[in-house]
C-alpha positions in Angstrom: -45.7 -67.9 89.6 -46.8 -64.9 87.6 -50.3 -63.9 87.0 -51.0 -63.4 83.3 -53.7 -60.8 84.1 -51.2 -58.6 86.0 -48.5 -58.4 83.4 -47.9 -55.0 82.0 -47.5 -54.7 78.2 -43.9 -54.3 77.1 -43.1 -50.8 76.1 -42.9 -50.0 72.4 -39.4 -49.7 71.0 -38.2 -46.1 71.2 -38.1 -44.3 67.9 -35.0 -42.2 67.3 -34.6 -39.1 65.2 -33.4 -39.8 61.7 -30.1 -38.0 62.3 -29.1 -40.8 64.6 -29.7 -43.6 62.1 -27.3 -44.3 59.2 -28.4 -42.3 56.2 -28.4 -38.8 54.7 -29.6 -37.0 57.9 -26.8 -38.6 59.9 -24.2 -37.6 57.3 -25.5 -34.1 57.3 -25.3 -34.0 61.1 -21.6 -35.1 60.9 -20.8 -32.4 58.4 -22.4 -29.8 60.7 -20.4 -31.3 63.7 -17.2 -30.8 61.7 -18.1 -27.1 61.0 -19.0 -26.5 64.7 -15.6 -28.2 65.5 -13.9 -25.0 64.5 -15.5 -23.3 67.6 -16.0 -26.3 69.9 -13.3 -28.9 69.1 -15.0 -31.9 70.7 -17.8 -31.9 68.1 -15.4 -33.0 65.4 -14.4 -36.0 67.5 -18.1 -36.8 68.0 -18.5 -36.6 64.2 -15.7 -39.0 63.5 -17.1 -41.5 65.9 -20.5 -41.2 64.4 -19.0 -41.7 60.9 -17.2 -44.8 62.0 -20.3 -46.3 63.7 -22.5 -45.7 60.7 -20.1 -46.6 57.9 -21.3 -49.8 56.2 -24.8 -49.5 57.5 -26.3 -46.9 55.1 -25.7 -48.3 51.7 -26.0 -46.4 48.5 -24.6 -43.0 47.9 -24.2 -42.2 51.6 -21.4 -44.7 52.0 -19.1 -42.4 50.0 -20.0 -39.5 52.3 -18.9 -41.5 55.4 -15.6 -42.4 53.7 -15.2 -38.7 52.7 -15.9 -37.6 56.3 -13.5 -40.0 57.9 -10.7 -39.1 55.5 -11.4 -35.4 55.9 -10.9 -35.7 59.7 -7.7 -37.8 59.6 -6.1 -35.9 56.7 -7.0 -32.6 58.3 -5.5 -33.8 61.6 -2.3 -34.8 59.8 -2.1 -31.4 57.9 -2.8 -29.6 61.2 0.0 -31.5 62.9 2.5 -30.7 60.1 1.4 -27.0 60.2 1.9 -26.9 64.0 5.5 -28.3 63.5 6.1 -25.6 60.9 5.2 -22.8 63.3 8.9 -23.0 64.3 9.9 -22.0 60.7 7.2 -19.3 60.6 5.0 -20.6 57.9 2.8 -22.7 60.2 0.2 -20.0 60.7 -0.4 -19.7 56.9 -0.5 -23.4 56.5 -3.0 -23.7 59.4 -5.2 -21.2 57.7 -5.0 -23.3 54.5 -5.9 -26.4 56.4 -9.0 -24.7 57.8 -10.0 -23.6 54.3 -9.4 -27.1 53.0 -11.6 -28.6 55.6 -14.4 -26.1 55.0 -14.3 -26.6 51.3 -14.5 -30.4 51.7 -17.4 -30.1 54.1 -19.3 -27.7 51.9 -18.6 -29.9 48.8 -19.9 -32.9 50.7 -23.0 -31.1 52.0 -23.8 -29.9 48.4 -23.5 -33.5 47.0 -25.6 -34.9 49.9 -28.3 -32.3 49.3 -28.4 -33.5 45.6 -28.5 -37.1 46.8 -25.3 -37.7 44.9 -22.2 -39.7 46.0 -18.8 -38.1 46.4 -17.0 -38.8 43.1 -13.7 -39.7 44.6 -13.9 -40.1 48.4 -10.4 -41.4 48.7 -8.7 -38.2 47.4 -6.4 -36.2 49.5 -7.4 -33.0 47.7 -10.7 -31.3 47.3 
């Protein structure tokens, strides 16, 4: 039997930082992880996982950012793979640079829209 006088109160639920919860701070953290991914590649993978986990939870304009981030990762990976194959022909290096610029432009465009609390106008596009 347990003694009701000796029971310890249950700990309060732990509060997380806002960047872990689905929302604008989380979307901004994912954009930053993508940019850091140019130096430390694993952060882009962490970013895509976070985008998949939080997609469908945030609601509002942030949902378009999660779709934009997920598509940026996968399309960028596809373009990078094609560029790597074209290294044999000799144009792969230039195409890889173009892919890097493409990713940076999409991330900056997304960060600017997020800063204005606006959705991405066409998150399903393959272009910029």
